[in-house]
C-alpha positions as CSV (number, residue, x, y, z in Angstrom):
1,M,167.5,260.8,194.6
2,D,165.9,264.1,193.5
3,I,162.8,262.3,192.1
4,V,162.5,260.3,195.3
5,L,162.6,263.5,197.4
6,K,160.0,265.2,195.2
7,A,157.8,262.1,195.4
8,F,158.2,262.1,199.2
9,L,157.2,265.8,199.4
10,I,154.2,265.4,197.1
11,A,153.1,262.2,198.8
12,S,153.3,263.8,202.3
13,F,151.5,267.0,201.2
14,S,148.7,264.9,199.5
15,A,148.3,262.6,202.5
16,I,148.1,265.6,204.9
17,V,145.4,267.4,202.8
18,L,143.4,264.3,202.0
19,N,143.4,262.9,205.6
20,V,142.4,266.3,207.1
21,I,139.4,266.3,204.7
22,F,138.7,262.6,205.4
23,K,138.8,263.1,209.1
24,K,136.0,265.7,208.9
25,F,133.9,263.0,207.2
26,E,135.1,260.3,209.6
27,L,136.8,258.4,206.7
28,P,139.8,256.2,207.5
29,T,143.3,257.7,206.9
30,I,144.3,254.6,205.1
31,I,142.4,255.6,202.0
32,G,144.1,259.0,202.0
33,Y,147.5,257.4,202.0
34,I,146.6,255.0,199.2
35,I,145.2,257.9,197.1
36,A,148.4,259.8,197.7
37,G,150.4,256.9,196.4
38,I,148.2,256.8,193.2
39,I,148.8,260.6,192.7
40,I,152.6,259.9,192.9
41,S,152.5,257.0,190.4
42,Q,150.5,259.1,187.9
43,L,152.8,262.1,188.2
44,Y,156.1,260.3,187.9
45,H,154.9,257.1,186.1
46,F,156.6,254.6,188.4
47,S,155.2,252.0,190.7
48,G,157.5,252.8,193.6
49,S,161.2,252.9,194.5
50,E,163.4,250.7,196.5
51,E,163.9,253.4,199.1
52,F,160.2,253.9,199.6
53,S,159.6,250.1,199.8
54,H,162.2,249.7,202.6
55,I,160.8,252.6,204.6
56,A,157.2,251.3,204.2
57,E,158.2,247.7,205.2
58,F,159.3,249.0,208.6
59,G,155.7,250.3,209.1
60,I,154.7,246.6,209.3
61,V,157.7,245.9,211.5
62,F,156.7,248.5,214.1
63,L,153.1,247.4,213.9
64,M,154.1,243.8,214.6
65,F,156.4,244.9,217.4
66,S,153.5,246.8,219.1
67,I,151.3,243.8,218.8
68,G,154.0,241.7,220.4
69,L,154.1,244.1,223.3
70,E,150.5,243.2,224.1
71,F,151.2,239.5,224.5
72,S,153.6,237.8,226.8
73,F,154.4,234.1,226.4
74,R,151.7,233.3,229.0
75,H,149.3,235.4,226.9
76,L,150.2,233.5,223.7
77,M,149.7,230.2,225.4
78,A,146.3,231.3,226.7
79,M,145.4,232.2,223.0
80,K,146.7,228.9,221.6
81,R,143.2,228.0,220.5
82,E,142.7,231.3,218.6
83,V,146.1,231.2,217.1
84,F,146.7,227.5,216.2
85,L,143.3,226.0,216.0
86,N,141.3,228.9,214.4
87,G,144.4,230.0,212.4
88,S,145.1,226.6,210.9
89,F,141.5,226.0,210.0
90,Q,141.3,229.4,208.3
91,M,144.5,229.0,206.3
92,L,143.9,225.5,205.2
93,L,140.3,225.7,204.2
94,C,140.5,229.2,202.6
95,G,143.9,228.4,201.0
96,I,142.5,225.3,199.2
97,T,139.3,227.2,198.1
98,C,141.3,230.1,196.8
99,F,143.6,227.7,195.0
100,F,140.7,226.5,192.9
101,I,139.5,230.1,192.4
102,A,143.0,231.2,191.2
103,A,143.4,228.2,188.9
104,Y,140.0,228.8,187.3
105,I,140.0,232.5,186.9
106,L,143.7,233.2,186.2
107,N,144.4,229.9,184.4
108,L,147.5,229.2,186.5
109,N,149.4,225.9,186.7
110,D,148.9,223.8,189.9
111,K,152.2,224.9,191.6
112,T,151.7,228.6,191.1
113,A,147.9,228.4,191.8
114,L,148.7,226.7,195.2
115,I,151.0,229.6,196.3
116,V,148.6,232.2,194.9
117,G,145.7,230.5,196.6
118,F,147.3,230.5,200.1
119,A,148.5,234.0,199.6
120,L,144.9,235.1,198.9
121,A,143.9,233.4,202.1
122,L,146.2,235.8,204.0
123,S,144.4,238.8,205.6
124,S,145.7,242.3,206.3
125,T,147.5,242.6,209.6
126,A,148.3,246.2,208.9
127,V,144.8,247.4,208.2
128,V,142.8,245.2,210.6
129,L,145.0,245.5,213.7
130,K,145.5,249.3,213.2
131,I,141.8,249.9,213.2
132,L,141.1,247.4,216.0
133,N,143.7,249.1,218.1
134,D,142.4,252.5,217.3
135,N,138.7,251.7,218.2
136,G,139.6,249.5,221.1
137,D,137.9,246.4,219.7
138,I,141.2,244.4,219.9
139,N,140.2,243.5,223.5
140,N,136.7,242.3,222.4
141,T,136.0,238.6,221.7
142,Y,136.0,239.0,218.0
143,G,139.1,241.2,218.1
144,R,141.1,238.6,219.9
145,K,139.9,235.8,217.5
146,A,140.8,238.0,214.5
147,L,144.2,238.7,216.1
148,G,144.9,235.0,216.7
149,I,144.1,234.1,213.1
150,L,146.3,237.0,211.8
151,L,149.2,235.9,214.0
152,F,149.0,232.4,212.6
153,Q,148.9,233.9,209.1
154,D,152.1,235.8,209.8
155,I,153.8,232.5,210.8
156,A,152.3,230.8,207.7
157,V,154.1,233.3,205.4
158,I,157.4,231.4,206.2
159,P,156.4,228.1,204.5
160,L,154.8,230.1,201.7
161,L,158.1,231.8,200.9
162,L,159.8,228.4,201.2
163,L,157.3,227.0,198.6
164,V,158.2,229.8,196.2
165,D,161.9,228.8,196.4
166,V,161.1,225.1,196.0
167,F,158.7,225.5,193.0
168,S,160.9,228.1,191.2
169,S,164.0,225.9,191.3
170,N,164.4,222.5,189.8
171,N,167.8,221.9,191.3
172,Q,166.9,222.4,195.0
173,D,166.8,219.5,197.3
174,I,163.4,219.9,199.1
175,A,164.4,217.8,202.1
176,K,167.5,219.9,202.5
177,L,165.5,223.2,202.3
178,I,163.1,222.0,204.9
179,L,165.8,220.9,207.3
180,T,167.7,224.2,206.8
181,T,164.5,226.2,207.6
182,L,163.8,224.2,210.8
183,F,167.4,224.6,211.9
184,S,167.2,228.3,211.3
185,V,163.9,228.5,213.3
186,I,165.5,226.8,216.3
187,I,168.6,229.0,216.3
188,L,166.6,232.2,215.8
189,F,164.1,231.5,218.6
190,S,166.9,230.3,220.9
191,M,169.0,233.4,220.4
192,L,166.2,235.8,220.9
193,F,164.9,233.9,223.9
194,L,168.3,233.9,225.6
195,I,168.8,237.6,224.9
196,G,165.4,238.5,226.2
197,K,165.7,236.4,229.4
198,Y,169.3,237.3,230.4
199,L,170.2,240.7,228.8
200,L,167.1,242.7,227.9
201,D,165.8,243.7,231.3
202,R,169.4,244.6,232.5
203,M,170.1,246.6,229.4
204,L,166.8,248.6,229.7
205,R,167.4,249.2,233.4
206,F,170.9,250.5,232.6
207,V,169.6,252.9,230.0
208,I,166.7,254.1,232.2
209,R,169.3,255.2,234.8
210,A,170.8,257.7,232.3
211,S,167.5,259.6,232.5
212,S,167.6,260.4,228.8
213,Q,164.4,260.0,226.7
214,E,166.3,260.1,223.4
215,I,168.7,257.4,224.5
216,F,165.8,255.2,225.7
217,I,164.0,255.6,222.3
218,L,167.2,254.9,220.4
219,T,167.7,251.7,222.5
220,I,164.2,250.5,221.6
221,L,164.7,251.3,217.9
222,F,168.0,249.3,218.1
223,I,166.2,246.3,219.7
224,V,163.4,246.3,217.1
225,I,165.5,246.8,214.1
226,G,168.2,244.4,215.4
227,A,165.6,241.6,216.0
228,S,164.1,242.2,212.6
229,F,167.5,242.1,210.9
230,L,168.4,238.9,212.8
231,A,165.2,237.2,211.6
232,H,165.7,238.4,208.0
233,D,169.3,237.1,208.1
234,F,168.0,233.6,208.9
235,G,165.6,233.8,206.0
236,F,162.4,235.0,207.7
237,S,160.4,238.2,207.4
238,Y,161.4,241.4,209.3
239,S,158.0,241.5,211.0
240,L,158.5,238.1,212.6
241,G,161.6,239.2,214.4
242,A,159.9,242.4,215.5
243,F,157.0,240.5,216.8
244,I,159.3,238.2,218.9
245,A,161.1,241.2,220.2
246,G,157.8,242.7,221.3
247,V,156.8,239.5,223.1
248,L,160.1,239.4,224.9
249,I,159.8,243.1,226.0
250,A,156.3,242.4,227.2
251,E,157.8,240.4,230.0
252,T,159.6,243.5,231.3
253,R,158.2,246.4,233.4
254,Y,158.8,248.9,230.6
255,K,156.3,247.7,228.1
256,H,153.7,250.5,228.6
257,K,156.3,253.3,228.3
258,I,157.8,251.7,225.2
259,E,154.4,251.3,223.5
260,A,153.5,255.0,224.1
261,D,156.9,256.2,222.8
262,L,156.7,254.1,219.5
263,I,153.2,254.8,218.4
264,P,154.1,257.9,216.4
265,F,156.9,256.0,214.5
266,R,154.5,253.1,213.9
267,D,151.7,255.2,212.5
268,L,154.0,257.3,210.3
269,L,155.8,254.3,208.7
270,L,152.4,252.5,208.2
271,G,151.4,255.6,206.2
272,F,154.3,255.1,203.9
273,F,153.4,251.5,203.5
274,F,149.9,252.4,202.3
275,I,151.4,255.1,200.0
276,T,153.5,252.4,198.3
277,I,150.4,250.2,197.9
278,G,148.7,253.1,196.0
279,M,151.9,253.5,193.8
280,Q,151.6,249.9,192.5
281,I,148.3,250.5,190.7
282,N,148.5,250.4,186.9
283,F,145.2,251.8,185.6
284,N,145.8,250.5,182.0
285,I,145.8,246.9,183.2
286,V,142.9,247.6,185.6
287,F,140.7,248.9,182.8
288,E,141.6,246.0,180.5
289,N,140.8,243.4,183.1
290,Y,138.2,245.1,185.3
291,I,135.6,242.2,185.0
292,M,138.2,239.7,186.1
293,I,139.3,241.9,189.0
294,L,135.7,242.5,190.2
295,F,134.9,238.7,190.0
296,L,138.1,237.9,191.9
297,F,137.3,240.7,194.4
298,V,133.9,239.2,195.1
299,A,134.7,235.5,194.9
300,V,137.7,235.6,197.3
301,Q,136.0,237.7,200.0
302,V,132.8,235.7,199.9
303,A,134.7,232.4,200.0
304,K,136.8,233.6,203.0
305,F,133.8,235.0,204.8
306,V,131.7,231.9,204.4
307,I,134.4,229.5,205.3
308,S,135.6,231.5,208.3
309,F,132.1,231.9,209.6
310,G,131.3,228.2,209.1
311,F,134.1,226.9,211.3
312,L,134.0,229.8,213.8
313,C,130.4,229.0,214.6
314,L,131.6,225.7,216.0
315,F,133.7,227.4,218.7
316,T,132.0,230.7,219.4
317,K,128.8,232.7,219.4
318,K,127.2,233.6,216.1
319,R,127.7,237.3,216.5
320,S,131.4,237.0,217.3
321,A,131.8,234.6,214.4
322,L,130.2,237.1,212.0
323,K,132.3,240.0,213.2
324,T,135.6,238.0,213.0
325,S,134.7,236.7,209.5
326,F,133.9,240.2,208.3
327,S,137.2,241.4,209.8
328,I,139.5,238.9,208.0
329,M,137.8,238.5,204.6
330,Q,140.2,240.9,202.8
331,I,143.6,240.1,201.1
332,G,146.6,241.1,203.1
333,E,149.8,243.1,202.6
334,F,152.0,240.0,202.8
335,A,150.2,238.6,199.7
336,L,151.4,241.7,197.8
337,A,155.0,240.7,198.7
338,I,154.4,237.1,197.6
339,F,152.9,238.3,194.3
340,A,155.9,240.5,193.6
341,L,158.2,237.6,194.4
342,L,156.4,235.3,192.0
343,Q,156.7,237.9,189.3
344,A,160.4,238.3,190.0
345,K,160.9,234.5,189.7
346,N,158.9,234.5,186.4
347,M,156.1,232.2,187.9
348,I,153.4,234.8,186.9
349,N,153.5,237.5,184.3
350,A,153.2,241.2,184.9
351,N,149.5,241.3,183.8
352,T,148.6,238.5,186.3
353,A,150.6,240.2,189.1
354,Q,148.8,243.5,188.5
355,I,145.4,241.9,188.6
356,L,146.2,240.2,191.9
357,I,147.7,243.4,193.4
358,V,144.8,245.6,192.4
359,T,142.3,243.0,193.7
360,A,144.2,242.9,197.1
361,I,144.3,246.7,197.2
362,L,140.5,247.0,196.6
363,T,139.8,244.6,199.4
364,M,142.1,246.6,201.7
365,I,140.3,249.9,200.8
366,L,136.9,248.3,201.5
367,T,138.0,246.9,204.9
368,P,138.1,250.2,206.9
369,F,134.4,250.9,206.0
370,V,133.5,247.3,207.0
371,L,135.3,247.6,210.3
372,K,133.9,251.0,211.0
373,H,130.3,249.8,210.6
374,I,130.8,246.2,211.6
375,S,128.2,246.2,214.3
376,K,125.5,247.6,212.0
377,I,126.5,245.1,209.2
378,T,126.3,242.3,211.8
379,D,122.9,243.5,212.9
380,I,121.6,243.4,209.4
381,V,122.8,239.8,208.9
382,E,121.4,238.8,212.3
383,D,118.1,240.5,211.6
384,F,117.6,238.6,208.4
385,T,118.2,235.2,210.1
386,S,116.3,236.2,213.2
387,N,113.3,237.3,211.2
388,E,113.3,234.1,209.3
389,N,113.5,232.3,212.7
390,I,110.4,234.0,214.0
391,K,108.5,233.5,210.8
392,Q,109.2,229.8,210.8
393,R,108.3,229.3,214.5
394,L,105.3,231.6,215.1
395,P,101.8,230.0,214.4
396,E,100.1,230.9,211.2
397,N,97.5,233.0,213.1
398,K,99.4,235.9,214.6
399,P,99.0,236.2,218.4
400,S,96.9,239.1,219.8
401,N,96.2,240.5,223.2
402,H,99.5,238.8,224.3
403,L,102.5,240.0,226.3
404,V,105.7,240.7,224.5
405,I,108.8,240.4,226.7
406,F,112.1,241.9,225.7
407,G,115.1,240.0,227.1
408,Y,115.4,236.6,228.7
409,G,118.1,237.4,231.3
410,R,117.6,236.8,235.0
411,L,114.7,239.2,235.4
412,G,113.2,238.1,232.1
413,Q,113.2,234.4,233.2
414,E,111.5,235.3,236.5
415,V,108.8,237.3,234.6
416,V,108.2,234.4,232.2
417,Q,107.8,231.9,235.1
418,R,105.2,234.2,236.8
419,I,103.3,234.8,233.5
420,K,103.1,231.1,232.8
421,N,101.3,230.6,236.1
422,T,98.6,233.1,235.1
423,G,97.9,231.4,231.8
424,V,98.3,234.6,229.7
425,S,99.8,234.1,226.2
426,Y,103.3,235.6,225.7
427,L,106.4,235.6,223.6
428,V,110.0,236.6,224.4
429,L,112.5,238.3,222.0
430,E,116.1,237.7,222.9
431,S,119.3,238.4,220.9
432,D,121.6,236.0,222.9
433,L,121.4,232.6,221.2
434,N,122.5,230.8,224.3
435,L,119.6,232.3,226.3
436,V,117.2,231.4,223.4
437,E,118.4,227.8,223.5
438,L,117.9,227.8,227.3
439,G,114.3,229.0,227.0
440,V,113.5,226.6,224.2
441,S,114.8,223.7,226.2
442,R,112.4,224.7,229.0
443,G,109.5,224.7,226.5
444,E,109.0,228.5,226.6
445,N,108.2,230.9,223.8
446,V,111.6,232.5,223.4
447,Y,112.6,233.7,219.9
448,F,116.0,234.7,218.6
449,A,115.5,238.3,217.3
450,N,117.0,241.8,217.2
451,A,114.3,243.8,219.0
452,T,115.6,247.2,217.8
453,Q,114.4,246.5,214.3
454,E,110.8,247.6,213.4
455,E,110.4,244.6,211.0
456,T,111.0,242.2,213.9
457,L,108.4,243.9,216.0
458,K,105.8,243.7,213.2
459,I,106.4,239.9,212.9
460,A,105.8,239.7,216.7
461,N,102.5,241.6,216.1
462,I,103.5,244.2,218.6
463,E,100.6,246.5,217.7
464,E,98.1,243.9,218.9
465,C,99.8,243.0,222.1
466,A,98.3,243.9,225.5
467,V,101.6,245.1,227.1
468,A,105.2,245.2,226.1
469,I,107.6,244.4,229.0
470,I,111.3,245.4,228.7
471,T,113.6,243.6,231.2
472,I,116.8,244.8,229.6
473,N,119.3,246.7,231.8
474,N,121.4,248.1,229.0
475,E,120.4,251.8,228.7
476,V,121.4,252.1,225.1
477,K,119.4,249.1,223.9
478,L,116.5,250.2,226.2
479,E,116.4,253.6,224.5
480,M,116.6,252.1,221.0
481,I,113.7,249.7,221.7
482,C,111.6,252.5,223.2
483,E,112.3,254.7,220.2
484,C,111.4,251.9,217.8
485,L,108.1,251.3,219.7
486,T,107.1,255.0,219.2
487,H,107.3,254.6,215.4
488,F,104.0,252.6,215.4
489,K,100.8,254.5,214.8
490,K,98.9,252.6,217.5
491,P,100.1,253.5,221.1
492,I,101.6,250.5,222.9
493,D,101.5,250.0,226.7
494,T,105.1,249.5,227.7
495,I,106.7,248.8,231.1
496,I,110.4,249.6,231.2
497,Q,113.2,249.4,233.7
498,V,115.0,252.7,234.5
499,N,117.5,253.0,237.4
500,G,116.2,250.1,239.3
501,S,112.5,251.0,239.0
502,Y,109.8,250.5,236.3
503,K,107.9,253.1,234.4
504,K,104.6,252.3,232.7
505,L,104.4,254.4,229.6
506,L,101.6,254.8,227.2
507,F,103.3,256.1,224.0
508,S,100.8,258.8,222.9
509,S,100.6,262.5,222.3
510,I,98.5,262.9,225.5
511,D,100.9,263.6,228.3
512,E,98.4,262.7,231.1
513,N,98.4,259.0,230.0
514,I,102.1,258.7,231.0
515,H,102.6,257.8,234.7
516,V,105.2,256.0,236.9
517,V,104.7,252.8,238.9
518,S,105.2,253.8,242.5
519,S,107.6,251.3,244.0
520,E,111.1,251.7,245.4
521,K,112.2,248.1,244.8
522,V,110.2,246.6,242.0
523,V,110.4,242.9,241.6
524,A,108.9,240.6,238.9
525,R,105.7,240.2,240.9
526,T,105.0,244.0,240.9
527,L,105.8,244.1,237.2
528,I,103.4,241.3,236.3
529,Q,100.7,242.9,238.4
530,E,101.0,246.2,236.5
531,A,101.1,244.3,233.2
532,L,97.9,242.4,234.0
533,E,96.2,245.6,235.0
534,C,97.1,247.1,231.6
535,K,95.7,244.0,229.9
536,I,92.5,244.2,231.8
537,R,92.0,247.9,231.1
538,K,92.6,247.2,227.4
539,N,89.9,244.5,227.3
540,L,87.3,246.7,228.9
């Protein structure tokens, strides 16, 4: 007990110091917790303790409970496509691919490689959802798709654990195990549903009347831990029971108060979970097998990203598919539990288990950096494809004395229609693929591109254009495009929209060349008139 207490004190102190420093550099606290775990393992030469592991596991429990609070049964049914369609595609395709990777790299037999492969297909609920919740992206399109896939993965852990029992025992009746599991699922869901429907709201209302904050929090802790224990007693994970409890409470009027009260418990226990992850790293095995670890690190993430992006493109926009794929390409914490179980049942040796665990930890360490800069990373990928798109579709002779239009929204479409009537050459840069396809279907010169990148503008020959017309309402994008235009040596006549009016700017060091178009309500006709005047003056 003394060594555990000392380890707890050192881990807490290390985590506090590291995370205070990391916060100043805007680095995620997850890394600080993992490094604190590494410090403990090096000082006391053990990979963790049973007490630490139990405490850490409840960090995942409270995370899953808080996720359940966000989704009622109606919400889950509304997300059935994200959960069951996207989730099943991801698990099946990534699991089969990772099966071949594990069999080839680790030289495992088919049964073990199958379990390891599907475990590698799991992503980190703890890391991804904590960051998405913190930055608010959980409500974005890609955040909801990532959440749906992660929820399906948590459900898929159940058959994976069943497979471990089946493959590790030669005496078990497979049909009997499957029937027992199905029977347990029916009983568990029925019990929790009945409790939630007929008892939960009445119990919470009774506790609220006591006007005691500590009694209310104690009641919630009892519900969470009780549901987790019930699920575990039926052979399932603690987190599954906590998630169901969260979904049931989401139907009550107290969900927002409960969520606010439990956030400190959740974040603190999640910190312990990441400390135990750091404690599992054995540097001797890491140094001996670093080439295999790096190859596995790259191969698994690339495979998961490519597969996820491939099927998500069938159901959503390219940008959302990219962000979702980047979000779930890591290996998850449930995989660590499966690797430990395989080692306990002698299905993999200690060396193989350590390689898998370290690989998973490295992917989890990388994930906060990816999620923090996911928009920039997605922009880079889109820029590469969009630039190639422009290069392939533009004529060999670059256009000159033409109009470059930024945006193909409602105003952009009206501008294009009026320009076509004048016979002036033009091209449109648009980042929304649906709008690009609409323009192409109309026979218009619309190109998929990120206009905030200088390389894109060079391909569009922006320096030789007559006028640049920006029809975008988004002030942030507008400012970024204007800033990008100022980087060119040659001044560019540009008409922009600001607060419902247009300004005609000549980007130059001479201030008198900058003036405002005088019009209270500028429509496309006024905009085209000003653009044509600029073109005529340039030709003189």
